[in-house]
N, C-alpha and C positions, 0 to 999 in steps of 0.2 A: 810644411808643403816640401814637395818632392823636388829634387831637381837633378832625376837622372833624364836622360835627352834623349829623344828615340831618334835611334840608329840609322836606321834609311832615311835617308832622301826622298823625301815625296812634294812633287811639283803643283807650285798650289791649279785649285783648275780656273775653268774662262769663267771669267765674269759673267756666266751667261743669267740667270734668276736675278739680278740686279736694274738686269735696263729692264727688266719689268715690276723694276720695286723703289722707289727713289728711295732712300739713304740719305740721310741729311743730320752733318756733324750742328751733336748742340753745346750750346755755349752756357754759360754762368745765369742768363736771363729765360734760358730756357726751366730752370729750378723748379717752380710750381707744377708748371706741367709733367716732369718726369713724378716729382712728389704724388699728385693726382695719378699719376701711371703704378705704380709699384700699391699704394690704397688699394686700389681696385682689385686686387687679385688676392684670388682669395687664402684664405687657414694653408692650404695647400700643396699651392705654388708658388706659396713664399717661402714653404718649408723648400724647397725643391729648386729654388731662385735662389737659399742663401744660407740651401744648408741644414735647419735649423729652425724651430718658430718662431716667427717674428712680428713682434706685435708692432697698434700706431709708431709709440714713439722713438721704437730702433728704425726704423723701416726716414722719421726725421731725422730721427739726427745723420743717418748712413749719405742721406740726400745733402741736407745742411754739413759735412760733410765733404763732398764729391768735388775734387780740388779739377778744373775744367784747365788749369794749363800745367797739370804734369801726365793726367792721363786725356783718351779720348773717350767719348762722349758719343752714340751713335742714338739718333732716332729714326719714325715710318709711322707717318700721320694719313689721319681719312683723312677725307672730306670734309668734317667738321674744325678740322683741327686737330682733333685729340689724338695725344699718344698712345698708338697701340702696339708700337712695337719696340724696345727700345735694347742694347747694348753698350756693354764696358768696354772698355778697352785698356788694363793695368799692369800702367808697366814694371815689372819684377825687380826691386835691386837691385843696381849694376855694380858684380865682383867682381874684380882685377882677376883677369884670366878667362873669364869665363862667361858661357855665350846670354847674349841681351835678349832677353822674354818678354811675351807678354798674358796677361792672365784676360781670358776673352768669359766673360758673362752676357747671356738675355733673358731677357721675359717679354711675352704679346701674348696681351688679352685675346681671352676667350671666342670673342667677333673679332681677332684678327688670325687668326691656326687655320692649318692645314693651308697655304696661301702661297706660301713659302718664304714668309717674312723671317722665319730663322735664319734659315739657309741666305739672303739678301745681306739683313746684319753680319750674319757669318763671310762672307765675303768681300763685302764692304772694310769689316774690322781686318782682314790677311793683306788686303794689298793695302791701306793704309799702313802696317806693322813691316812690310818690306820697306816702305816707301820713306819711313825712321828706321833706320837697319837692326828692326828685331830678326832674330832668327828662327825664337822659337814661337807659334804658337800654343797655349798652353790654357784647358779646361779643365778642374775640379771641381765635380759634384759628386751628391750621392750616387749609387747604380741602379739604383729604382729610378732615377730620372732620363725614362722611353724618351724624353723627346729626345734632351740630349745625347741621349747617348745615336737614338737612330741620325740625328742633323752631326755631329763629327767622325759616324764611321761611314754616310757617304761625303762626308771632305773630303773622306782617308787618312784621319788622325788612325795613328800606333791607340788603340785604349788596354789601361792596367786595371786589374781589378786591384783590391785592400782593402780590406776587417769593413765594409759596406759603403767605400770610395770611389769614383775613380777618379781616372786623369789620364786626361787623352791630349798628345802631342800630334802636332805639326809642323817639320821642316822648313821651314820658309827658302824659297830662290831670292837673293838679293834686288834690288828695286834696276828696273829698268827705263830708258824713256819712258817707253807703254804704257809702264804702270803708272806713271810721274803722267804724263796727260792724260792716261783710265783717270784716274783717281779727280783732277782739276774737275772733267767733263761730266765725271759724277755730280761732282758737287754743288755744281751751278746750276744740270738738269733738276739738282733736286732742290735748290735754291725758287728755280723759277716753278718749280709743280708748287712748292708752301705757295710760294701767291699770290697761283692761280688759283691754292684751294681758299684763299686768303682772299680773296676777292669775290670767285662763288660765294665767299658765304656773308660777306656784305649785302652783295647783289638779295640773294634768299632771303637775307633778314631785311632790308629795306620792304623786300619786293611782299613779303607775308604781313609789313606793321604797314603798310598800301590797304591792304584788304584787310586791318581788323585783330589779326590770328596772330598766335604769340609765334617768335618768330626760330630760329635752331636751337638747339639747347649747348649752351658755355661749353 
């Protein structure tokens, strides 16, 4: 893993996409939803997300090992409470005298693509990074991961290519009262959105049961 830092100070862009896409912080109770999210990725999507061919047993081990106390994980749910977009913000080991950094990884199911979900997850992760004293947001992926490279460049990240891999860096400004309020407001809104979708799902299931028809798929 590279430790070279981007030399240019790149300010965080306004959190615009997230205003239309509620992003919720996930916890250990969402482990099954996270597992199902990854299992629905096809072979090529798994290769791009994890950098190598990733069979089901490896994904199960990865999800079982997620540490929600150490890292931050964010998700976007559709109307049926299916996790269609997910980001893993992994804090890199702190080295004395070195810049505090975190690595960003993201995946979006096919039905959620081209809707700004990746951008919303990146911006939500960047705001959280600022509020937890992270100075460099880092992405490592295959250089042919066009979606990730487009997302990184759109966010103003400095990108370096080497031996089929790509590293992107975004130097973050410090937290401010605005970013702290922003994150709290976003989390509250995402929780309300999730509760609304849960109520809608229950109402639809009850209605279809009343009509004697199958309910929404789990």
